[in-house]
N, C-alpha and C positions, 0 to 999 in steps of 0.2 A: 750614796745615800745609809743612812748611819739609824735603823728605826729604835723604836718601845715593842718589840709586839709582849711584852709583858701587862701597857696597856691597856690594850683589845681582853685582856682577860679579864681585868677591870672593871671593863664597863666605860671610861676611862675613852679619849680621842684619842686615835694612834699617831704617834710623834716622831716626825720624821724633820732631818737637820740635811739639808741639801746643801749640795760641794758642786759646782754644777759651772759651766763655760756651754755660752752659743757662739753660732757664726752661723754669716750669711753664704747662700749658697744659691745657684741661677737652676733652673729647674733642671736644665739637661747635666748639672754638672757629674760628674762619674764620684764614687763615694773613696773618699779617702782610701788605703792600701794601711788596713790597725792593725795586722800580722808582725810590723816591723818596728812599733813603739816600741822601748825597751821592758819589759816584764811580762810584756802577754805572749802566752803559751798557745792561746787557741780564743777562737773568734767564732760564734754563736752564729746560725742561719738566722735571718731575717726576723724577726716575728708582725704579722700586720696585724695594727692596733685603729680601730676608728672610733675617736674621739665626741664628744659634741657638750660644751661647756660653755652656761649660763654662767655669767659676772651679774656681784649687785652688789651696789653701793647706795647710799643714800642721794636725794638730788642735787646738795652743794660736794659732794663724794669727803664726806670725811672718814668713809678706813682709808681714803689715798691716801689724802691730809694724815693719820697715823703711819702710812708707811706700810696697811695694810691691803689682802684683795682676798673677797669669798666667790667665793666657783661653789657648781653643781656642776658637776660632770658624771654621764653614762659611757661606757665602754676601757675597755683596758683594767689590769687588773688592780687599780686604786681608784675606780668607781667610787662615786661618794662626793657628799659638800665635805671643803674644804676652806680654809683660813688657813692663810701664807701669810704669817709675821715679816717684820723689816729686820733687813740683812743683820747678820750676827758678824761680825771681822770678814770671812773668807766662806760664808753660807746665808743660811736664812731654816728658821722652822714652820716645818706645816704641821695643823692640826689635819686630821682627818675621822672621818664620820662615815657611817655605812648609809646609804642611801636609802631616805625613806617611801615609802609605799605608795602617799598619793603626790606626792608633789609639793610640800610641804614642809617648811624647813623643821629641824627637830630643835624641840624645845633645850637640848644642851649646845646647841651650834649658838642660839638667842643668846642664852644666859653667857656663853665666849664674850663674842658683838656686843656684850652690854659694858663693856669695861671699856666698850671707843666712842657708843654710842645706843640712845634709844629710839634715833629718828628710825624715821620705814623706810623700807630697803626697796630702791627698785631695778629690775632687769637693766642694765646698759650695756654688754657687750654681751655676742655666743661666738662662739670660737668652735671652730671644728677643723678636726686634723686628722688627715691621714697617714701614720706613724709606720712604720718599723722601725723596730728596735733591736737592735747585737747589745750582744755581752760577750765584757772582753776578761778575757780568766788568765787571773796569771796561778801565780804559786802556793797564794794565798785563798784560791778560790777566784769571787768577782771583781775586777778592777774596778768599773765600771761600765754601763750601760748608755752605750749610743745611739742616740734617735735620729729618725731622718725624717724631715715634719713638712709634710707638704699642705697648709693650711690656709682653708676659707676664715675671714671675720667677714660680723658684719655691728655695724656702729647702732645698735637700738636706741643712741637719744635720734641720733642724724638719716640710719638707713645705710650710710654709706656702706659700702663695703669695698672687702681689701683683699688679694692674696699674695703666699712670699711662702719660699721653702727655707727653712731654717733648717741647721744644726744643733743639737745640744750633745753634751756629752757631762755625767753624771757619776761623781765616783761611789763605790762599792762599798762590801763589808772587807773584800780583800786591796783596800787600797793601802798604799804609803800611809802611816800609820805621823808621820814627821813630817811636819809645812815645808822644809825643804826637800823631802819627797814627794810631795803632792804637786810643789809649783815644778818639778824635772819631767814632773808626767804633763802636764798641759804643756808645758815649753815643747815636750815633744810631738804630746798633739796640732796644737798651734801651726812647729812648721809643715806637718801632716797636712792639715786642713788648706794652708798654703795652697802647700804642694798639687793638690787638686784642684783650686783654683777657687777655694772659698773664702771667708774676709769677716773681719769683724764684722759682731752685727748692728747694727743699724738702730735698735732701738734695748733696750734695758729686761723688756718682757712682753708677751703677747697681747697682754691686755693697755700695754701703753701704746701701741704700735698697730691694734682693733680699735683705738679709741683717735688714731694720729699721731701719736706720742711718737 
C-alpha cells in the first residue's frame, strides 16, 4: 500500500494505491507461517479490528459499470468514506475521506462521484468483518499487511446473508520496488497459503461476493 499523506494536509482525499492478493480459507484453517517467507524478518502480533461498511450504488449499478465501488466504513485505522477505482495494472486506486458526523455523504465525495453519475444512490450491501491484521516486516520496513477476515455480508436488495473467511495480503511501503520482486514475494505467499490449506479466491471482491457474484 502506497499512500499520499500530503493530500490530507491539503484537504484533498487521501490517495492509496493498493496492490494485494486475496485467498479463501475454511473457518478452521490454521494461518500460514509468514516468518518463512524470504525477506520477512518479523511478524507482528495480531491486531483485532471490527469493521462495518455500507456500500452504495444507483438502482441500475452505474458505479459498478465504471468499475467503481463506494462505501462508508466504521472501525479500523482507515474508517471513512472510500471510493475504489477500477484496476490499473497490478493495483487499484482508493480515495478516502474522514467519517462524517451526521451519516450524510460529504460534499467532496459527491463531487468526486459526479464524474460517473448524478443519479440517486442507494445502499446495496452491508459488510461486517471481524479482522485480525498482521504486519510483515523486512529490512526496509513493512513489506506487507496480512489480514484474516471473517466476513458477514447482507445483500440489502434481497436480504440474503452470506458468510465466509478470506485472507488478504497487501503490499506496504517496504515492499520490493520492482515488478519481479513483487511477483516473487506473492509467489512465496501463494505457496504458503496453499501449504496451509488456503485456496484461490472465489470472487474478486467482498462486494461482488456479498451480492452473489
